[in-house]
C-alpha positions as CSV (number, residue, x, y, z in Angstrom):
1,X,0.0,0.0,0.0
2,X,2.8,2.4,1.0
3,X,4.6,1.6,-2.3
4,X,1.5,2.2,-4.3
5,X,0.7,5.5,-2.5
6,X,4.3,6.6,-3.0
7,X,4.2,5.8,-6.6
8,X,0.9,7.7,-6.9
9,X,2.5,10.8,-5.2
10,X,5.5,10.6,-7.5
11,X,3.3,10.5,-10.6
12,X,1.3,13.4,-9.3
13,X,4.4,15.4,-8.6
14,X,5.8,14.7,-12.1
15,X,2.5,15.7,-13.7
16,X,2.3,18.9,-11.6
17,X,5.9,19.8,-12.6
18,X,5.1,19.1,-16.2
19,X,2.0,21.3,-16.1
20,X,3.9,24.1,-14.4
21,X,6.6,23.9,-17.0
22,X,4.1,24.0,-19.8
23,X,2.4,27.0,-18.2
24,X,5.7,28.8,-17.9
25,X,6.5,28.0,-21.6
26,X,3.0,29.2,-22.6
27,X,3.6,32.5,-20.8
28,X,7.0,33.2,-22.2
29,X,7.1,36.3,-24.4
30,X,6.8,35.4,-28.1
31,X,10.0,37.2,-29.1
32,X,12.2,35.9,-26.3
33,X,15.4,34.5,-27.8
34,X,14.3,35.6,-31.3
35,X,15.6,38.1,-33.9
36,X,13.3,40.5,-35.6
37,X,14.2,42.0,-38.9
38,X,12.5,45.3,-39.8
39,X,12.4,45.5,-43.6
40,X,12.4,49.1,-45.0
41,X,11.2,49.3,-48.7
42,X,13.5,52.2,-49.6
43,X,17.2,52.8,-49.7
44,X,19.2,53.9,-46.7
45,X,19.2,57.7,-46.0
46,X,15.7,58.5,-47.2
47,X,12.8,59.5,-45.1
48,X,11.2,56.0,-44.9
49,X,14.6,54.6,-43.8
50,X,15.1,57.3,-41.2
51,X,11.6,56.7,-39.7
52,X,12.0,53.0,-39.9
53,X,15.3,52.9,-38.1
54,X,13.9,55.2,-35.4
55,X,10.9,52.9,-35.0
56,X,13.1,49.8,-34.8
57,X,15.5,51.3,-32.3
58,X,12.8,52.2,-29.8
59,X,10.2,49.5,-30.3
60,X,13.0,46.9,-29.4
61,X,12.9,48.2,-25.9
62,X,9.1,47.7,-25.7
63,X,9.0,44.1,-27.0
64,X,8.7,41.6,-24.2
65,X,11.5,39.1,-24.4
66,X,14.0,41.8,-25.6
67,X,14.7,40.3,-29.1
68,X,17.5,41.5,-31.3
69,X,16.0,44.0,-33.8
70,X,17.8,44.8,-37.0
71,X,16.9,46.9,-40.0
72,X,17.2,45.6,-43.6
73,X,16.7,47.8,-46.7
74,X,15.1,46.4,-49.9
75,X,14.5,49.2,-52.3
76,X,13.5,49.3,-56.0
77,X,10.5,49.9,-58.2
78,X,9.4,52.8,-56.0
79,X,9.0,50.6,-52.9
80,X,7.2,47.7,-54.7
81,X,10.1,45.3,-54.3
82,X,10.2,45.4,-50.5
83,X,6.4,45.5,-50.1
84,X,6.1,42.4,-52.3
85,X,8.9,40.6,-50.5
86,X,7.1,40.9,-47.2
87,X,3.9,39.3,-48.6
88,X,5.4,36.7,-50.9
89,X,8.8,35.6,-49.6
90,X,9.4,36.8,-46.1
91,X,9.2,34.1,-43.3
92,X,5.7,34.0,-41.8
93,X,6.9,33.2,-38.3
94,X,6.8,36.7,-37.0
95,X,10.6,37.3,-37.5
96,X,10.3,39.9,-40.4
97,X,8.3,43.1,-40.2
98,X,7.7,45.5,-43.0
99,X,8.0,49.3,-42.5
100,X,6.7,50.6,-45.8
101,X,6.3,53.9,-47.4
102,X,3.9,54.7,-50.4
103,X,2.5,51.2,-50.3
104,X,-1.1,51.9,-49.6
105,X,-1.6,54.1,-52.7
106,X,0.4,51.7,-54.9
107,X,-1.9,48.8,-53.9
108,X,-5.1,50.8,-54.2
109,X,-4.3,51.9,-57.8
110,X,-2.5,48.8,-59.0
111,X,-3.4,45.8,-56.9
112,X,-2.5,43.4,-59.7
113,X,1.2,44.3,-59.2
114,X,1.1,42.8,-55.7
115,X,1.8,39.1,-56.0
116,X,0.4,38.7,-52.5
117,X,-2.8,40.6,-51.7
118,X,-1.9,43.5,-49.5
119,X,-5.2,43.2,-47.7
120,X,-4.1,39.9,-46.3
121,X,-1.0,41.3,-44.5
122,X,-1.2,41.5,-40.7
123,X,-1.2,45.2,-40.0
124,X,0.5,46.3,-36.9
125,X,0.1,50.0,-37.3
126,X,0.0,52.9,-39.7
127,X,1.0,56.5,-39.5
128,X,-0.5,59.6,-41.1
129,X,1.9,61.9,-42.9
130,X,2.3,64.9,-45.1
131,X,4.8,66.1,-47.8
132,X,6.7,69.3,-48.3
133,X,7.5,70.5,-51.9
134,X,10.5,72.7,-52.6
135,X,12.1,74.4,-55.6
136,X,15.5,75.8,-56.4
137,X,15.7,79.6,-56.1
138,X,17.5,79.9,-59.4
139,X,14.7,78.5,-61.5
140,X,13.8,81.2,-64.0
141,X,12.5,83.9,-63.6
142,X,13.6,83.5,-59.9
143,X,11.8,81.8,-57.1
144,X,11.6,84.2,-54.1
145,X,8.2,83.2,-52.6
146,X,5.8,80.2,-53.0
147,X,3.5,82.0,-55.5
148,X,6.4,82.4,-58.0
149,X,6.0,78.7,-58.9
150,X,3.3,79.4,-61.4
151,X,5.7,81.5,-63.4
152,X,8.5,78.9,-63.4
153,X,10.1,78.0,-66.7
154,X,12.3,75.0,-67.5
155,X,11.2,73.3,-64.3
156,X,12.6,69.7,-63.8
157,X,10.7,67.7,-61.2
158,X,12.5,64.7,-59.6
159,X,11.0,61.5,-58.5
160,X,11.6,57.9,-57.2
161,X,9.5,55.9,-59.7
162,X,6.5,56.4,-62.0
163,X,4.3,54.3,-59.7
164,X,5.3,56.0,-56.5
165,X,2.6,57.9,-54.7
166,X,4.8,60.9,-54.1
167,X,5.8,61.1,-57.8
168,X,2.1,61.1,-58.6
169,X,1.4,63.9,-56.2
170,X,4.3,66.0,-57.6
171,X,3.0,65.7,-61.1
172,X,-0.6,66.2,-60.2
173,X,0.0,69.3,-58.1
174,X,2.1,70.9,-60.8
175,X,-0.5,70.0,-63.5
176,X,-3.3,71.5,-61.3
177,X,-1.3,74.7,-61.0
178,X,-0.7,74.6,-64.7
179,X,3.1,74.7,-64.4
180,X,5.0,73.2,-67.5
181,X,7.6,70.8,-66.3
182,X,9.9,67.9,-67.3
183,X,9.7,64.8,-65.1
184,X,12.8,62.9,-64.3
185,X,12.4,59.8,-62.0
186,X,14.2,56.7,-60.8
187,X,16.1,58.1,-57.9
188,X,16.5,55.3,-55.3
189,X,15.6,57.4,-52.3
190,X,14.8,60.9,-51.1
191,X,18.4,61.4,-50.3
192,X,19.6,60.6,-53.8
193,X,16.9,62.9,-55.3
194,X,17.9,65.7,-52.9
195,X,21.6,65.3,-54.0
196,X,20.4,65.6,-57.6
197,X,18.6,68.8,-56.8
198,X,21.7,70.2,-55.1
199,X,23.7,69.3,-58.3
200,X,20.9,71.0,-60.3
201,X,20.1,67.9,-62.2
202,X,16.5,68.5,-61.1
203,X,15.1,71.6,-59.5
204,X,11.8,70.6,-57.9
205,X,11.2,67.8,-55.5
206,X,9.0,66.8,-52.5
207,X,9.8,64.9,-49.3
208,X,7.9,63.9,-46.2
209,X,7.9,66.3,-43.3
210,X,10.4,64.1,-41.4
211,X,13.0,64.4,-44.1
212,X,12.2,68.1,-44.6
213,X,12.8,68.9,-41.0
214,X,15.6,66.5,-40.6
215,X,17.6,67.1,-43.7
216,X,16.1,69.5,-46.3
217,X,16.1,72.6,-44.1
218,X,19.7,72.2,-43.2
219,X,21.0,71.1,-46.6
220,X,19.1,73.2,-49.2
221,X,16.8,75.7,-47.5
222,X,19.1,77.4,-45.0
223,X,22.1,77.6,-47.4
224,X,19.8,79.5,-49.8
225,X,19.6,76.8,-52.6
226,X,15.9,76.3,-52.5
227,X,12.6,77.6,-50.9
228,X,9.6,75.6,-49.7
229,X,6.5,76.1,-51.9
230,X,3.6,74.2,-50.4
231,X,2.6,71.2,-48.3
232,X,0.0,68.5,-48.7
233,X,-3.1,68.9,-46.4
234,X,-4.6,65.9,-44.6
235,X,-7.8,64.7,-46.3
236,X,-10.2,62.4,-44.4
237,X,-12.5,61.8,-47.4
238,X,-14.7,64.8,-46.4
239,X,-12.6,67.8,-45.4
240,X,-9.0,69.2,-45.5
241,X,-6.9,70.0,-42.5
242,X,-3.3,70.9,-41.7
243,X,-0.9,68.1,-40.5
244,X,0.6,68.6,-37.1
245,X,3.9,67.4,-38.6
246,X,4.3,70.9,-40.2
247,X,3.2,73.0,-37.3
248,X,5.4,76.0,-37.0
249,X,6.5,75.9,-40.6
250,X,5.4,79.0,-42.6
251,X,4.5,77.0,-45.7
252,X,1.1,77.3,-47.3
253,X,-1.1,74.2,-47.8
254,X,-1.5,73.4,-51.5
255,X,-5.1,74.4,-51.8
256,X,-4.4,77.8,-50.0
257,X,-1.5,78.5,-52.4
258,X,-3.8,77.6,-55.4
259,X,-6.5,80.0,-54.2
260,X,-4.0,82.8,-53.7
261,X,-2.5,82.6,-57.2
262,X,-5.6,81.6,-59.1
263,X,-8.3,83.5,-57.1
264,X,-10.5,80.4,-56.7
265,X,-10.4,77.0,-55.0
266,X,-9.0,74.1,-57.0
267,X,-11.4,71.8,-58.9
268,X,-11.7,69.4,-61.7
269,X,-10.6,65.8,-62.4
270,X,-6.9,66.3,-61.5
271,X,-8.0,67.8,-58.2
272,X,-10.4,64.9,-57.5
273,X,-7.5,62.4,-58.2
274,X,-5.2,64.4,-56.0
275,X,-7.8,64.2,-53.1
276,X,-8.2,60.4,-53.7
277,X,-4.4,60.0,-53.4
278,X,-4.3,62.1,-50.3
279,X,-7.1,60.1,-48.6
280,X,-4.6,57.1,-48.7
281,X,-1.2,58.8,-48.5
282,X,-2.1,61.3,-45.7
283,X,-3.9,58.7,-43.7
284,X,-1.4,55.9,-44.2
285,X,1.9,57.4,-45.1
286,X,3.7,54.5,-43.4
287,X,2.3,51.0,-43.2
288,X,3.8,48.5,-40.6
289,X,2.9,44.9,-41.3
290,X,3.8,41.3,-40.9
291,X,3.3,38.8,-43.7
292,X,-0.1,37.1,-44.2
293,X,-0.8,34.3,-41.7
294,X,1.8,35.5,-39.2
295,X,1.3,34.1,-35.7
296,X,-1.4,35.9,-33.7
297,X,1.0,36.1,-30.7
298,X,3.5,38.0,-32.8
299,X,0.8,40.5,-34.0
300,X,-0.4,41.1,-30.5
301,X,3.2,41.5,-29.1
302,X,4.1,44.1,-31.8
303,X,0.8,46.0,-31.4
304,X,1.3,46.2,-27.7
305,X,4.9,47.3,-28.1
306,X,3.7,50.1,-30.5
307,X,1.1,51.3,-28.0
308,X,3.9,51.6,-25.4
309,X,6.1,53.3,-28.0
310,X,3.5,56.0,-28.5
311,X,3.8,56.9,-24.8
312,X,7.6,56.7,-24.5
313,X,9.2,60.0,-23.6
314,X,12.6,58.8,-24.9
315,X,11.1,58.0,-28.3
316,X,9.4,61.4,-28.3
317,X,12.7,63.2,-27.5
318,X,14.6,61.2,-30.2
319,X,11.9,61.9,-32.7
320,X,12.0,65.6,-32.2
321,X,15.7,65.6,-32.7
322,X,15.6,63.4,-35.8
323,X,12.3,64.3,-37.4
324,X,11.1,67.6,-35.8
325,X,7.8,66.0,-34.7
326,X,6.7,62.9,-32.9
327,X,5.0,60.1,-35.0
328,X,1.8,58.8,-33.6
329,X,1.2,55.3,-34.8
330,X,-2.5,54.1,-35.2
331,X,-2.6,50.7,-33.7
332,X,-4.9,48.3,-31.8
333,X,-7.2,45.3,-32.3
334,X,-9.0,47.1,-35.1
335,X,-6.0,47.9,-37.2
336,X,-6.5,45.2,-39.8
337,X,-10.1,46.3,-40.4
338,X,-9.2,50.0,-40.6
339,X,-6.3,49.4,-43.0
340,X,-8.1,47.0,-45.2
341,X,-11.3,49.1,-45.7
342,X,-9.1,52.1,-46.7
343,X,-7.2,50.3,-49.4
344,X,-9.7,51.0,-52.2
345,X,-10.3,53.7,-54.8
346,X,-13.0,54.2,-57.3
347,X,-12.6,52.3,-60.6
348,X,-12.6,55.5,-62.7
349,X,-9.8,56.9,-60.5
350,X,-7.8,53.8,-61.0
351,X,-8.3,54.0,-64.8
352,X,-7.2,57.6,-64.8
353,X,-4.1,57.0,-62.7
354,X,-3.1,54.0,-64.9
355,X,-3.2,56.2,-68.0
356,X,-1.5,59.1,-66.1
357,X,1.4,56.7,-65.2
358,X,1.6,55.3,-68.7
359,X,2.0,58.8,-70.1
360,X,4.8,59.5,-67.7
361,X,6.6,56.3,-68.8
362,X,6.7,57.3,-72.5
């Protein structure tokens, strides 16, 4: 009897130990002992890269398990290469995260170019954003103030790729203003296009507020090479507003500049397409996502870390130094639904954009 009882106790203790061990394993942070790669879909030195590295550096401190976080760049095709890689080739085990610029508009207008449906990605967060446009002061007949842009001659606008959302907005805004221009694209990042502007290969360009505050002001505005012309407003599908990312900058919003130089608000098909592009690019200037079918535990861990990041004073301080503003990432349990329902544009807008891009390619 004693032997039998002792055996029973031993078995019970072994079972309890096994249960306790399994509970500890189940409660261990998903990223403990792992390595997380943050894939940026543009070349080093550009605005997407700067913001992606800032995000990676600080989110690492908020991920339970303290994984090693590294940044990898995969540029090309205006950001398509990296965005496609995340959905089609990247491991689906939660170890690669995409930090992507321009991707929302690219998908909305040309979903067939995505080998994996972007709507199936696991969205961690997205960030609203805006863009600042600037022109060299020596463009004839001389650019002294924003309104001078409508008198510009021999204007050469730079870009990153014909399918890139920012390229589209550059061309649309100049066409809405009625400014004749040559369009030269294919620069790998904002940094390379900015260098081209400094060398006078191009004389008009646009960059996100982060790059404008962090690099453009010091490199081309303060030295007197160029002046800012206008910024994109935020468009929520119903009304226009100013982005907090450009607070304190004395640069007119595009629609305000148009009204000043033309005497009436902008309208027409080009304006409608511009607004459609803004509805996506201003709402989701940056998309942060895991590949489709990524583990739910990874999705939850990253969203929770991003919530903590939004409230991190060290991140805010570093952001102000690097960007001139503090990004606020939209994240939470509803992120997938919000992102997926936004990734659509009207068929007639898609058709117009396809033709507009085709004309630029000739």
